[in-house]
C-alpha positions in Angstrom: 34.0 -63.4 25.3 34.9 -65.2 22.0 38.4 -66.7 21.7 41.2 -64.9 20.0 43.2 -66.8 17.4 46.9 -66.7 18.1 48.9 -65.3 15.2 51.6 -67.4 13.6 55.0 -66.7 15.1 53.9 -66.0 18.6 55.8 -69.0 19.8 58.9 -67.0 19.2 58.1 -64.9 22.2 58.8 -67.8 24.6 62.1 -67.3 26.4 64.6 -70.1 26.0 65.5 -71.8 29.2 69.2 -71.0 28.9 68.6 -67.2 28.7 69.5 -65.7 32.0 68.7 -62.3 33.5 68.4 -59.2 31.4 67.5 -59.0 27.8 68.7 -62.2 26.2 68.6 -63.3 22.6 65.1 -64.8 22.8 63.7 -61.6 24.2 65.4 -59.5 21.5 64.0 -61.9 18.8 60.5 -61.7 20.3 60.6 -57.8 20.3 61.8 -57.9 16.7 59.0 -60.3 15.8 56.4 -58.0 17.3 57.7 -55.1 15.4 57.6 -57.0 12.1 54.0 -58.1 12.7 53.0 -54.6 13.6 54.6 -53.1 10.5 52.9 -55.7 8.3 49.5 -55.2 9.8 49.8 -51.4 9.5 50.8 -51.7 5.9 48.1 -54.2 5.2 45.5 -51.8 6.6 46.7 -49.0 4.4 46.7 -51.1 1.2 43.4 -52.9 1.9 41.8 -49.5 2.6 43.2 -47.9 -0.5 42.7 -50.7 -3.0 40.2 -53.0 -1.5 41.0 -56.6 -0.4 40.7 -58.2 -3.9 43.1 -55.7 -5.5 45.6 -55.5 -2.7 49.0 -57.0 -3.5 51.3 -58.7 -1.1 54.4 -57.2 -2.8 53.1 -53.7 -2.1 52.2 -54.5 1.5 55.6 -55.9 2.1 57.3 -53.0 0.5 55.4 -50.4 2.6 56.2 -52.4 5.7 59.9 -52.6 4.7 59.7 -56.3 5.2 60.6 -59.1 2.8 57.6 -60.9 1.2 59.0 -64.2 2.6 58.7 -62.8 6.1 55.1 -61.8 5.4 54.3 -65.4 4.5 56.2 -66.7 7.6 54.1 -64.6 10.0 50.7 -64.5 8.3 50.6 -67.1 5.5 49.4 -64.5 3.0 46.8 -61.9 2.4 43.9 -63.8 4.1 46.0 -64.2 7.2 46.7 -60.5 7.4 43.0 -59.6 7.0 41.9 -62.1 9.6 44.6 -60.8 12.0 43.3 -57.3 11.6 39.8 -58.5 12.3 41.0 -60.4 15.4 42.8 -57.3 16.6 39.6 -55.2 16.2 37.5 -57.8 18.0 40.0 -58.1 20.8 40.2 -54.4 21.4 36.4 -53.9 21.3 35.8 -56.8 23.7 38.5 -55.6 26.1 37.1 -52.1 26.1 33.5 -53.3 26.7 34.6 -55.7 29.5 36.6 -53.0 31.2 33.5 -50.6 31.1 31.2 -53.3 32.5 33.7 -54.1 35.3 34.0 -50.5 36.2 30.2 -50.0 36.3 29.7 -53.1 38.4 32.4 -51.9 40.8 30.4 -48.7 41.3 27.3 -50.8 42.3 25.5 -50.7 38.9 23.5 -53.9 38.6 20.6 -52.9 36.4 20.8 -55.1 33.2 19.7 -52.3 30.9 22.1 -49.8 32.4 24.9 -52.3 32.0 23.9 -53.1 28.4 23.8 -49.5 27.4 27.1 -48.7 29.1 28.7 -51.6 27.1 27.1 -50.4 23.9 28.4 -46.9 24.4 31.9 -48.3 25.0 31.6 -50.4 21.8 30.5 -47.5 19.7 33.2 -45.2 21.1 35.7 -47.9 20.2 34.2 -48.1 16.7 34.7 -44.4 16.3 38.3 -44.6 17.6 39.1 -47.5 15.2 36.9 -46.3 12.4 39.4 -46.9 9.6 39.7 -50.5 10.5 36.0 -50.8 11.2 35.1 -49.5 7.7 37.3 -52.1 6.1 35.8 -54.9 8.0 32.2 -54.1 7.1 32.9 -54.2 3.4 31.7 -57.2 1.4 34.9 -57.9 -0.5 36.9 -59.7 2.3 38.5 -63.1 1.9 36.6 -66.2 1.1 34.8 -67.5 4.1 35.0 -64.3 6.0 31.2 -63.7 5.9 30.6 -67.0 7.6 33.1 -66.1 10.4 31.5 -62.7 10.8 28.0 -64.3 11.1 29.3 -66.7 13.7 30.8 -63.9 15.7 27.5 -61.9 15.4 25.5 -64.8 16.8 27.9 -65.0 19.7 27.5 -61.3 20.2 23.8 -61.6 20.4 24.1 -64.4 23.0 26.4 -62.3 25.2 23.9 -59.4 25.0 21.1 -61.7 25.9 23.0 -62.8 29.0 23.8 -59.2 29.9 20.1 -58.2 29.6 19.1 -61.4 31.4 16.8 -62.4 28.6 15.5 -66.0 28.4 17.1 -67.2 25.1 14.6 -70.1 25.0 11.9 -67.6 24.2 11.8 -66.5 20.5 10.5 -63.1 21.4 13.4 -62.4 23.7 15.9 -63.6 21.1 14.4 -61.4 18.5 14.5 -58.3 20.8 18.2 -58.9 21.6 18.9 -59.5 17.9 17.3 -56.2 17.0 19.2 -54.3 19.7 22.5 -55.9 18.5 21.7 -54.9 14.9 21.1 -51.3 16.0 24.6 -51.2 17.6 26.2 -52.7 14.5 24.4 -50.3 12.2 25.5 -47.4 14.3 29.1 -48.6 14.3 29.0 -48.6 10.5 27.6 -45.0 10.4 30.4 -43.9 12.8 32.9 -44.9 10.1 31.5 -42.2 7.8 31.4 -39.4 10.5 33.0 -36.1 9.6 34.1 -35.1 13.1 34.0 -36.1 16.8 31.1 -33.9 17.6 28.9 -35.7 15.0 30.2 -39.0 16.3 29.2 -38.1 19.9 25.8 -37.1 18.8 25.3 -40.4 17.1 26.5 -42.4 20.1 24.2 -40.4 22.4 21.2 -40.8 20.1 21.7 -44.6 19.7 22.1 -45.1 23.5 18.8 -43.3 24.0 17.2 -45.6 21.4 18.7 -48.7 23.1 17.3 -47.6 26.5 13.8 -47.4 25.0 14.0 -50.6 23.0 15.6 -52.6 25.9 12.6 -52.3 28.1 10.5 -55.5 28.0 7.0 -55.0 26.7 4.1 -54.7 29.2 
């Protein structure tokens, strides 16, 4: 799994050595810190979604969160930091969901690479539906400067993980292309799920895509 960048301010969660049993000052501060960060991220998602990243204002984000603008800068450094934190949160949740699904499948004795790949893809797509509001934001082309490069880097890592899961020899170009196509199918389906009208339609899309992945995952010959 790709690494998750630690948000600014997480050091405050460390308990001071002089704090004894119970809820001490450091723990209280850490809880307050988490609440502030959560409020800021929720408000940022609202404003980014409504206005788009370029037109989103820090003053409005802070006001909706009920947090001073200075605190926003302290925790995230500005608008770019908020956007990247939302992206990391989405990635982390998707990777956690997929890893848990694969672990569960393996514990039941599933060891077929294609079956594991499709199970992971289904988990990813269901997560994209559950987090569709955030997912829609992250596929737009108006994110902060440099975000497209970060997204491409993560996409390449995603392809490599899928290649390992499918036990494809990455040294062979044909194998790399096949895995790249499969990963692109999942990403495209995740974007479509963001525009679904209801859960029934979303389930139909997930089932359809998983059927396509089973077919495309089989090696030629």
